[in-house]
Each structure stands twice: as structure tokens, then as C-alpha cells.
C-alpha positions as CSV (number, residue, x, y, z in Angstrom):
1,M,84.3,139.0,23.5
2,R,82.8,137.7,26.8
3,L,84.6,135.3,29.1
4,R,83.7,131.7,28.6
5,P,81.8,130.5,31.7
6,Y,83.5,127.8,33.7
7,T,81.1,126.4,36.2
8,M,82.2,124.4,39.2
9,R,82.2,120.8,37.9
10,L,81.0,118.0,40.0
11,C,84.5,116.5,40.4
12,C,86.1,114.6,43.2
13,N,89.4,116.4,42.5
14,K,89.6,119.1,45.1
15,Y,92.6,120.7,43.5
16,L,90.8,121.3,40.2
17,Q,87.8,122.7,42.1
18,D,90.1,125.1,43.9
19,F,91.7,126.2,40.6
20,E,88.3,126.8,39.0
21,Y,87.3,128.8,42.1
22,L,90.4,131.0,41.6
23,Y,89.7,131.3,37.9
24,N,86.1,132.6,38.5
25,A,87.4,135.2,41.0
26,L,90.1,136.3,38.5
27,T,87.5,137.0,35.8
28,K,86.5,140.0,37.9
29,H,89.9,141.6,37.4
30,P,89.8,145.1,35.9
31,S,92.1,144.2,33.0
32,F,89.3,142.4,31.3
33,L,87.6,145.8,30.7
34,Y,90.8,147.2,29.2
35,G,92.3,145.5,26.2
36,N,91.8,142.2,24.4
37,V,93.2,139.7,27.0
38,V,90.3,137.2,27.3
39,D,91.5,134.6,24.9
40,R,95.1,134.5,26.2
41,F,93.8,134.2,29.8
42,C,91.5,131.3,28.9
43,E,94.2,129.5,27.0
44,L,96.5,129.8,30.0
45,Y,93.8,128.5,32.3
46,D,93.2,125.5,30.1
47,K,97.0,124.7,29.8
48,L,97.6,125.0,33.6
49,R,94.5,123.0,34.5
50,N,96.0,120.0,32.7
51,E,99.1,120.3,34.8
52,I,97.5,120.0,38.2
53,Y,97.8,116.6,40.0
54,D,98.6,117.5,43.7
55,Y,98.8,120.4,46.1
56,N,102.2,121.6,45.0
57,S,101.2,121.6,41.3
58,L,98.0,123.5,42.3
59,L,100.1,126.2,44.0
60,D,102.3,126.4,40.9
61,A,99.3,126.7,38.6
62,M,97.6,129.3,40.8
63,T,100.8,131.4,40.9
64,R,101.2,131.3,37.2
65,L,97.6,132.2,36.6
66,T,97.7,135.3,39.0
67,M,101.0,136.4,37.4
68,F,99.1,136.9,34.1
69,F,98.0,140.3,35.3
70,E,101.4,141.8,36.2
71,D,99.7,143.2,39.3
72,G,101.2,143.2,42.7
73,H,97.8,143.3,44.4
74,T,96.6,140.1,42.6
75,N,98.4,137.1,44.1
76,I,98.2,134.0,46.3
77,E,99.7,134.1,49.8
78,I,101.1,131.1,51.6
79,P,101.9,132.3,55.2
80,Y,104.7,130.8,57.2
81,T,103.9,128.7,60.2
82,H,106.4,127.9,63.0
83,N,106.7,124.4,61.6
84,D,108.0,125.7,58.3
85,T,111.7,126.1,57.6
86,C,114.0,128.6,55.9
87,I,117.5,130.0,56.0
88,K,117.3,133.0,58.4
89,L,119.1,135.6,56.4
90,K,118.0,139.2,56.7
91,C,119.2,141.3,53.8
92,F,119.0,144.6,52.0
93,W,119.7,145.6,48.4
94,E,122.3,148.1,47.2
95,E,121.6,148.4,43.5
96,E,122.0,144.8,42.2
97,R,123.9,143.5,45.2
98,L,122.6,141.8,48.3
99,F,124.0,142.4,51.8
100,L,123.3,141.2,55.4
101,T,121.5,143.6,57.7
102,E,122.0,141.3,60.6
103,K,124.8,138.9,61.6
104,Y,124.3,135.3,60.4
105,K,126.1,132.7,62.5
106,D,129.8,133.9,62.2
107,I,129.1,136.1,59.1
108,D,129.1,139.8,60.1
109,V,126.6,142.5,59.3
110,G,127.4,144.0,55.9
111,A,128.7,140.9,54.3
112,E,127.7,140.5,50.7
113,I,125.8,137.4,49.5
114,I,127.6,136.3,46.3
115,S,125.8,133.1,45.3
116,I,123.6,130.3,46.5
117,E,124.4,126.8,45.2
118,G,126.5,128.4,42.4
119,V,123.6,130.7,41.3
120,T,124.5,134.4,41.3
121,I,122.2,137.0,43.0
122,L,121.0,138.4,39.6
123,Q,120.1,134.8,38.5
124,L,118.3,134.4,41.9
125,L,116.4,137.6,41.2
126,A,115.3,136.4,37.8
127,S,114.1,133.1,39.4
128,A,112.1,135.0,42.0
129,A,110.5,137.0,39.3
130,E,109.0,133.8,37.9
131,V,106.9,133.2,41.0
132,I,106.2,136.7,42.4
133,P,103.4,138.7,40.7
134,H,104.9,142.1,40.0
135,E,104.6,145.4,38.2
136,N,108.3,146.0,38.0
137,M,111.5,144.3,39.1
138,Y,111.8,146.7,42.0
139,L,108.8,145.0,43.7
140,V,110.4,141.6,43.2
141,K,113.6,142.8,44.9
142,S,111.6,144.0,47.9
143,R,109.2,141.1,48.3
144,M,111.7,138.3,47.8
145,I,113.5,139.3,51.0
146,E,110.9,141.1,53.1
147,Y,107.5,139.5,52.5
148,P,106.6,136.8,55.2
149,Y,105.0,134.4,52.8
150,M,106.8,131.1,51.8
151,N,105.9,131.6,48.2
152,Y,107.6,135.0,48.1
153,H,110.5,134.6,50.5
154,V,113.5,133.5,48.5
155,F,115.1,131.8,51.5
156,S,112.1,129.7,52.3
157,E,112.4,125.9,52.1
158,M,109.6,126.1,49.4
159,N,111.6,128.4,47.1
160,L,115.0,126.8,47.8
161,R,113.7,123.4,46.9
162,R,112.0,124.8,43.8
163,M,115.3,126.2,42.6
164,F,117.9,123.7,43.9
165,G,116.1,120.5,44.9
166,E,115.4,119.0,48.3
167,K,118.3,119.4,50.8
168,D,118.9,120.0,54.5
169,S,121.4,122.8,53.8
170,Y,122.4,125.0,50.9
171,Q,125.9,126.3,50.0
172,I,126.1,130.1,50.2
173,V,129.1,132.2,49.3
174,F,129.6,135.4,51.2
175,Q,132.2,138.1,50.9
176,S,133.1,139.9,54.1
177,V,135.8,142.5,54.4
178,G,137.4,141.3,51.2
179,E,137.3,137.6,52.3
180,I,135.4,135.0,50.4
181,I,133.5,132.6,52.8
182,T,131.7,129.5,51.7
183,K,129.2,128.1,54.2
184,Q,126.7,125.3,54.3
185,C,123.6,127.0,55.6
186,K,121.0,124.7,57.3
187,L,117.3,125.1,57.2
188,E,115.8,126.2,60.5
189,C,112.3,126.6,61.8
190,Y,110.8,130.0,60.9
191,D,110.7,132.3,64.0
192,G,108.8,135.2,62.6
193,Y,111.9,137.2,61.9
194,I,110.4,138.9,58.8
195,D,106.8,139.1,60.0
196,F,105.0,142.3,59.4
197,K,105.5,144.5,62.3
198,E,102.7,146.0,64.3
199,S,101.5,149.3,63.0
200,H,103.8,152.2,63.8
201,L,102.5,155.6,64.5
202,A,103.9,158.4,62.4
203,S,106.9,160.0,64.1
204,Y,109.2,162.9,63.3
205,E,112.6,164.3,64.2
206,V,114.2,167.6,63.7
207,K,117.9,167.9,62.7
208,G,118.9,171.5,62.4
209,S,117.0,173.0,59.5
210,V,115.5,169.7,58.3
211,A,112.5,167.8,59.8
212,V,111.9,164.2,58.9
213,L,108.4,162.7,59.1
214,H,108.5,158.9,59.2
215,L,105.4,157.2,57.9
216,D,105.8,153.4,57.8
217,E,102.1,152.7,57.1
218,C,99.3,154.8,55.7
219,I,97.0,154.9,58.6
220,Y,94.4,157.8,58.7
221,N,93.3,158.5,62.2
222,E,93.3,161.3,64.8
223,Q,96.8,160.5,65.9
224,Y,98.0,161.0,62.3
225,K,96.1,164.3,62.0
226,N,97.5,165.5,65.4
227,I,101.1,164.7,64.6
228,L,100.9,166.6,61.3
229,K,99.6,169.7,63.2
230,E,102.3,169.2,65.8
231,L,105.0,168.9,63.2
232,A,103.8,172.1,61.4
233,Y,104.1,174.1,64.6
234,A,107.5,172.6,65.4
235,C,108.8,173.5,61.9
236,K,107.6,177.1,62.4
237,E,109.0,177.4,65.9
238,M,112.4,175.9,65.0
239,M,112.7,177.7,61.7
240,V,112.9,174.5,59.7
241,D,113.3,175.1,56.0
242,T,113.0,171.5,54.6
243,L,110.6,168.7,55.4
244,E,111.4,165.2,54.3
245,L,108.5,162.7,54.2
246,D,110.0,159.2,54.6
247,L,107.9,156.6,52.8
248,S,110.8,154.2,52.2
249,K,109.4,151.4,54.6
250,N,105.7,152.0,53.7
251,M,103.8,149.2,51.8
252,G,100.5,151.1,51.8
253,G,97.2,151.5,53.7
254,S,94.7,154.2,53.3
255,S,95.0,156.9,50.7
256,A,93.1,159.3,53.0
257,V,96.4,160.3,54.5
258,I,97.3,162.2,51.3
259,D,94.7,164.9,51.4
260,E,95.3,165.4,55.1
261,F,99.1,166.0,54.4
262,I,98.4,168.4,51.6
263,K,96.3,170.6,53.9
264,F,99.7,171.7,55.4
265,I,101.2,172.6,52.0
266,N,101.0,176.1,50.6
267,I,99.1,175.4,47.4
268,D,95.5,176.5,46.5
269,S,94.5,173.3,44.6
270,F,95.8,169.9,43.5
271,R,94.8,166.9,41.4
272,R,94.1,163.4,42.8
273,Y,94.5,160.0,41.3
274,E,91.7,158.8,39.1
275,M,90.0,155.7,40.6
276,V,87.9,153.5,38.5
277,D,85.9,150.9,40.4
278,C,85.4,147.7,38.3
279,T,83.8,145.5,41.0
280,D,80.5,145.1,39.1
281,G,82.0,144.4,35.7
282,I,81.6,148.0,34.6
283,Q,83.8,151.0,34.8
284,K,82.6,153.4,37.5
285,V,84.8,156.4,37.9
286,I,85.0,157.4,41.6
287,T,87.5,160.3,41.3
288,H,88.7,162.1,38.1
289,R,92.3,163.0,37.8
290,N,91.5,166.2,35.8
291,D,89.4,167.6,38.7
292,E,91.0,170.5,40.5
293,I,90.6,169.9,44.3
294,I,90.5,173.1,46.4
295,N,93.0,172.7,49.2
296,P,91.5,173.7,52.7
297,K,94.9,174.9,54.0
298,A,95.7,174.6,57.7
299,E,96.5,177.6,59.8
300,V,100.2,176.7,60.1
301,L,101.9,175.2,57.1
302,F,104.9,173.0,56.4
303,P,108.1,174.6,54.9
304,N,107.9,175.3,51.2
305,K,110.7,172.8,50.4
306,I,109.4,169.2,50.6
307,V,111.3,166.1,49.7
308,C,109.8,162.6,49.7
309,R,112.0,159.5,50.2
310,I,110.9,156.3,48.6
311,S,112.3,152.8,48.0
312,N,111.6,149.5,46.3
313,T,109.3,148.7,49.3
314,T,107.1,151.8,48.6
315,F,103.9,150.3,47.3
316,S,100.1,150.7,47.0
317,S,98.8,153.8,48.8
318,A,102.4,154.9,49.8
319,R,103.3,154.9,46.1
320,T,100.1,156.8,45.4
321,F,101.1,159.3,48.1
322,A,104.5,159.9,46.6
323,V,103.2,160.1,43.0
324,T,100.5,162.6,44.0
325,L,103.2,164.9,45.6
326,K,105.4,164.5,42.5
327,D,102.7,165.2,39.9
328,N,101.4,168.2,41.7
329,G,104.9,169.7,42.0
330,I,104.8,169.5,45.8
331,A,107.9,167.4,46.5
332,T,111.2,166.3,45.1
333,I,111.5,162.5,45.0
334,I,114.7,161.0,46.5
335,G,115.8,157.4,47.3
336,E,115.1,154.4,45.1
337,P,112.5,153.5,42.4
338,S,109.2,152.5,43.8
339,G,108.0,148.9,44.0
340,G,104.7,149.8,42.4
341,R,103.9,151.2,39.0
342,P,102.4,154.7,39.2
343,C,99.4,153.6,37.2
344,S,98.2,150.2,38.4
345,Y,95.4,148.0,39.8
346,G,94.4,147.8,43.5
347,M,91.7,147.7,46.1
348,P,92.0,143.9,46.2
349,K,89.3,141.6,47.4
350,R,90.6,138.8,49.7
351,D,89.3,135.3,49.4
352,V,90.3,131.7,50.2
353,T,89.8,128.5,48.1
354,P,87.1,126.1,49.4
355,N,89.2,122.9,49.8
356,C,92.8,123.7,50.3
357,N,92.2,127.1,52.0
358,V,94.7,128.9,49.8
359,R,94.6,132.6,50.4
360,F,94.5,134.9,47.4
361,R,93.7,138.5,46.4
362,V,92.2,140.0,43.2
363,S,92.3,143.7,42.4
364,R,88.9,145.4,41.7
365,S,90.0,148.9,40.7
366,L,92.2,150.8,38.3
367,F,94.3,153.8,39.5
368,L,95.6,156.4,37.1
369,R,98.2,159.0,38.2
370,P,97.4,162.8,38.1
371,D,99.8,163.5,35.2
372,V,98.5,161.6,32.2
373,T,101.7,162.3,30.2
374,L,103.6,159.9,32.5
375,D,101.1,157.0,32.4
376,E,103.6,154.6,30.9
377,E,106.3,154.9,33.5
378,Q,107.2,151.6,35.1
379,A,108.1,153.1,38.5
380,L,108.3,156.4,40.3
381,F,111.9,157.3,39.9
382,P,113.9,159.6,42.1
383,D,114.5,163.1,40.8
384,I,118.0,163.2,42.3
């Protein structure tokens, strides 16, 4: 069945025009080439279109339409400005519990957030999952506290009002050193405290017989290539027997970093991800996962024992990196489950709606992991 054409109607309602613009862009999503989803998508579009009457209802409809695909690369993005407000809590997850990574007012680092306006953290997580397009709940956990977009950040005024109504402050219950502390937390102007940091170069450290390579972004350039070579020589000279690749803070970038890393591994061949480009509405296979790639090994190699550390934040090309190492038997996976599914969509095209200038992305490609027997896994899970 072909998608029903929705042309841009001559309509004074700029919100409906923007929604139709998003709809037309989403019809290019690869999922329409795999499975019978057209009717459900069109029905959802018709339903949501009838619920749009202002800017906020437009954002709600756009969010729900992009969530249809269960794809972390297909979403809308509402960036913070310095005129927007939030509660400036910086947190980290430990399993299903949320803790402060920085002191908040008189609440010390390490304090646990118990509830907000009587809503438990698990209930808060479920609420966030209603507005964050995701492939698994691990991605929701990461993005609700780390992504610098108002529609993602759970402590933004936008999300707090969605959940609890319009207020100047919200009651949060903390537990610190066994003491329960209830505090009215006021909205404050956003100061960039969770903004994406500038790109960090790869770095490494050697601790005894273990070397750790920190890669917080997948950037393929001469500096990356040089540091891999430098690290290989350092491992040899210092008799390092274990190399840990730390991708726990890495949200993605260029997959070209993977092949370059594998050059320093003592294997003769490996298998890549399969990439299917669907940009033109047809399936165009760019790389096949059953192809054996000859490994042009470097002169000096890394130790034979490789571990790869991941977290809920590990996504996109970083996830691809870790899965490639796992499926080729190169590395043992440690840390937390990945925020991205091993088989997923990606290579998004960015765009903006014509009237309200709402930023959005739409995936254009399908990525399939090297090991076909594990296609249904919802995340890359640690081995130990």
C-alpha cells in the first residue's frame, strides 16, 4: 500500500501547515519499507491533526507523531535559551535510583532524589518515556537528565508544567546520609549547565597493566589516528596486558573510527554492520554484514585482552562501535546496557518547520548488526 498524499493545503493555520510539513518528511522514514505500518501512521496523523489549536498542542502532536517509529534518531528538538527556566539538578542513575552529581543549594552531592510533587522516580521515568522518542528505556534514562533540550530534560519548566501544572517551585524529596529532606525547588534561568560540551580529543591513561582509552565522541581525524598509534606503542613499551575502550560518555559521531581501531587488533578479518540507505524510497545496501573485511593490521598492535565500557548514554555510532567489537569477538562488554538498540535506524536528515521553526530529524537508513542471530536484542548488554 502506498502512502496517501497529503499536500500542503492553502490554510491560514500555520500550525497545521507545520504539522503537514513534518508528516511529509516522516513519510521518508525507512520503516515504511519494512512492515505494514502505513495505515496506522496515517490514522495517527489524522487523529493528532484534529487536536492542534496552538503552539503547545503542535509540539505535543509532533512529539507523538515522531514517537511512532520508536527511533532515537527521529525526533523534534526544542533547544533551551537563557530566557527559559528549569530546576538545576545534575544527576546520575544507579539502576533505578537517581542521585545528585553536583551539590544543589544545601543538598550534598550523592543525595538521592526520592520524589517530585509526590511522584516517585520510576513514575517520573514512565512519564518521560511518553515524550522522548526511544528504542529502549535506557535511552530515556539518559536523555531525560543529560539532553539540553526542553522537551527532553525532565527538570525543564516545559516538562514540569506538563506533569504537575504551572508553578514557580516544585516540592522535591531528597534523602541524604539517611536523612529525608523536603525542599521547595524554584525555577531558575537555564545557564547551559547540561549543554553539549565541546568535542573532546581521545585520551588515554595507563594504570599498571591496564590502559584506558577514553573516547567521548566518535571523531575520525588525524589526531584520532595518531593517538591510537601512540597508545599501541605505549602498551608495548609498558607491557600492558589489558586495554579498556571507554565509550560510556559517547553519544555517537562517525563510524569511521571503528575500522581504524580494529587495525590495531590481532585479527585477520571482521564483519561490519549492514547499512541500508532508504533516502530515495528504495532499499540500497551500502555495506553487507556477511562480508568478511580483510584487516590491514598496524605494525604494533593493542594487547589481546580488550574490554569495552558502555552506558545508557552510549548511542548511535558509539553503540555501533561497541556492538561491532562484541559481535566479532574482539571485546568483552562491561558497564551498563546501551541507550540504543543494536539494530536500529539512523543517518538522520535535519530540517525545520517553515512557520514555527521547530527543529526535527528523520532517519534515512537502517543499520543491522554483524551477528544476525542477535537482531532482536533491545540493547547491548554487558557480558559481566
